[in-house]
C-alpha positions as CSV (number, residue, x, y, z in Angstrom):
1,P,106.2,127.7,105.4
2,S,102.5,128.6,106.6
3,G,100.5,127.1,109.3
4,S,101.3,125.3,112.5
5,T,100.9,121.5,111.7
6,I,99.9,119.5,108.3
7,V,96.3,118.4,109.3
8,G,95.8,115.9,106.2
9,G,96.3,114.6,102.8
10,I,94.8,113.1,99.8
11,Q,95.6,111.6,96.5
12,A,93.7,113.6,94.1
13,P,93.7,113.7,90.2
14,Q,96.8,114.5,88.9
15,Q,98.2,115.5,92.7
16,G,98.5,115.0,95.9
17,L,97.0,117.8,98.0
18,I,98.6,118.5,101.7
19,W,96.5,120.5,103.9
20,T,97.8,122.7,107.2
21,D,95.7,124.2,109.6
22,I,95.9,127.1,107.3
23,D,96.5,126.6,103.6
24,L,96.5,123.9,100.8
25,Y,99.5,122.6,98.8
26,S,99.8,120.2,95.7
27,M,102.3,117.8,95.4
28,Q,103.5,116.3,92.1
29,Y,105.6,114.1,90.9
30,V,109.0,115.9,89.3
31,G,111.5,113.4,89.0
32,P,115.3,112.9,90.3
33,P,116.6,114.4,92.3
34,N,114.0,116.1,94.1
35,V,111.6,113.5,93.6
36,F,108.5,115.8,94.5
37,G,107.7,119.6,93.9
38,F,105.3,121.4,96.4
39,S,103.4,124.5,95.6
40,K,100.9,126.4,97.8
41,I,97.4,126.3,95.8
42,M,95.4,128.5,98.5
43,A,95.8,130.3,101.7
44,G,93.0,130.4,104.2
45,C,91.5,126.8,102.8
46,G,93.1,124.5,105.8
47,L,91.7,121.4,106.9
48,I,89.8,121.2,110.1
49,G,90.6,117.7,110.8
50,S,92.8,114.7,109.4
51,H,89.8,113.2,107.8
52,A,87.5,116.2,106.8
53,A,88.2,115.9,102.8
54,G,86.5,113.5,100.4
55,Q,86.5,112.9,96.9
56,L,83.4,112.2,94.6
57,G,84.1,111.9,90.8
58,N,87.1,114.1,90.0
59,T,86.0,116.8,92.9
60,V,87.9,116.9,96.0
61,Y,85.9,118.6,98.6
62,W,86.9,119.5,102.2
63,M,85.7,121.3,106.0
64,S,87.9,124.1,107.1
65,Q,87.7,126.0,110.3
66,E,84.7,128.5,108.9
67,Q,83.7,127.3,105.1
68,F,83.4,123.9,102.5
69,F,85.7,124.0,100.0
70,A,85.7,122.1,96.4
71,M,88.4,121.6,93.8
72,S,88.1,120.2,90.3
73,G,91.3,120.6,88.1
74,G,91.9,124.2,88.9
75,S,91.7,126.7,91.7
76,P,90.0,125.8,95.1
77,V,86.3,127.6,95.4
78,A,84.4,128.4,98.5
79,M,81.1,126.5,98.2
80,P,78.1,128.9,98.8
81,C,76.2,127.2,102.1
82,S,72.8,127.9,102.9
83,V,73.2,126.1,106.0
84,W,76.2,127.6,107.3
85,D,74.7,128.6,110.5
86,Y,73.5,125.0,111.3
87,V,77.1,123.8,111.1
88,F,79.6,126.4,112.3
89,Q,77.8,128.1,114.9
90,N,76.8,124.5,116.3
91,L,80.5,123.3,115.8
92,D,82.3,122.0,118.9
93,M,85.6,123.5,118.1
94,D,87.2,121.4,121.2
95,N,86.2,118.5,119.1
96,A,86.4,119.5,115.5
97,Y,89.7,117.1,114.7
98,K,86.8,113.9,115.0
99,V,85.0,115.9,111.6
100,R,84.4,113.0,109.0
101,C,83.8,113.6,105.6
102,K,81.5,110.7,103.9
103,P,81.4,110.6,100.2
104,N,78.5,108.6,99.1
105,S,79.3,107.8,95.2
106,N,75.8,106.0,94.7
107,F,74.0,109.2,95.4
108,A,76.4,111.9,94.4
109,T,76.5,113.3,97.6
110,I,79.2,114.2,100.0
111,G,78.7,115.0,103.7
112,W,80.3,115.7,107.0
113,E,79.8,114.6,110.3
114,F,80.6,116.6,113.4
115,P,80.4,117.2,116.9
116,S,77.8,120.0,118.0
117,L,77.7,121.9,120.9
118,S,74.0,121.1,121.5
119,G,74.9,117.4,121.2
120,G,77.2,117.8,124.4
121,T,78.8,114.7,124.1
122,G,82.4,115.9,121.7
123,E,81.3,112.4,119.3
124,N,79.9,113.1,116.0
125,D,76.1,113.6,116.3
126,S,75.2,115.9,113.7
127,Y,75.9,115.9,109.8
128,V,75.5,118.2,106.7
129,E,75.4,116.9,103.3
130,Y,75.6,118.4,99.7
131,N,74.3,116.8,96.7
132,A,76.4,117.5,94.1
133,I,74.0,117.2,91.3
134,E,71.1,119.4,92.7
135,G,73.4,121.5,94.2
136,E,71.1,121.6,97.8
137,W,72.1,121.1,101.3
138,T,70.6,119.0,104.1
139,T,71.3,118.6,107.7
140,G,70.1,116.2,110.5
141,Q,71.3,114.7,114.1
142,Y,71.6,111.4,115.1
143,P,68.9,109.9,117.4
144,Q,71.8,107.8,119.2
145,I,75.2,107.5,118.3
146,G,77.1,109.5,115.1
147,R,79.4,108.1,112.8
148,S,83.2,108.3,113.4
149,A,84.5,106.6,110.2
150,W,83.2,106.4,106.8
151,I,84.4,104.6,103.6
152,D,82.8,104.9,100.3
153,Q,81.3,101.9,98.1
154,S,83.7,99.1,98.0
155,L,84.1,95.8,96.9
156,L,81.7,94.9,99.8
157,G,78.6,97.3,98.6
158,P,77.5,100.2,99.9
159,P,79.3,102.8,102.1
160,I,80.0,101.4,105.5
161,A,80.3,103.3,108.5
162,G,81.4,102.9,112.3
163,T,80.7,104.5,115.6
164,P,83.0,105.3,118.6
165,T,81.4,102.5,120.4
166,G,82.4,100.1,117.5
167,L,79.2,99.2,116.0
168,I,79.7,99.2,111.9
169,Y,76.9,100.3,109.7
170,Q,76.4,99.1,106.0
171,H,74.7,102.1,104.7
172,E,71.6,102.6,102.0
173,V,70.5,98.7,102.5
174,G,67.0,98.1,104.3
175,Y,63.9,100.7,104.9
176,D,65.1,101.8,108.4
177,G,68.2,103.4,110.1
178,D,69.2,100.6,112.1
179,S,69.3,97.7,109.7
């Protein structure tokens, strides 16, 4: 009923979450004849891009057009962000749909790759990360090509990421950024 498009969704503990560009909805199994029921959880917390949400433990994190949010069972909470200016004042909104969430459960961090105005390429060249244990934010830029795809640890080991040029990296192995 609100928003101009469904942007993305994720299976969270006990419910499916569906974001429009403006709001967040919960989808829960209710049984026949309707099978699923939908409830609006919060307004003004829409998803910036289809891959801008991720889960770390039992908490779902996401990036909206103007804020970061977290939800752990109850209602979503806007996250205080000490690096807000670095991200949202430099975000290339024409390419914001490319934002990628990157959970890293090995280190209890969740981050977002995003295209910056200062980079000028339209590709993800900057990142912001949140340490869920320490409550600290870090930022940075990639010297070459940023990540356009990400998957947390899997049967293959530590996180795997890809670039727009087709390179695939396995993170958290070796001692330099290109191994």
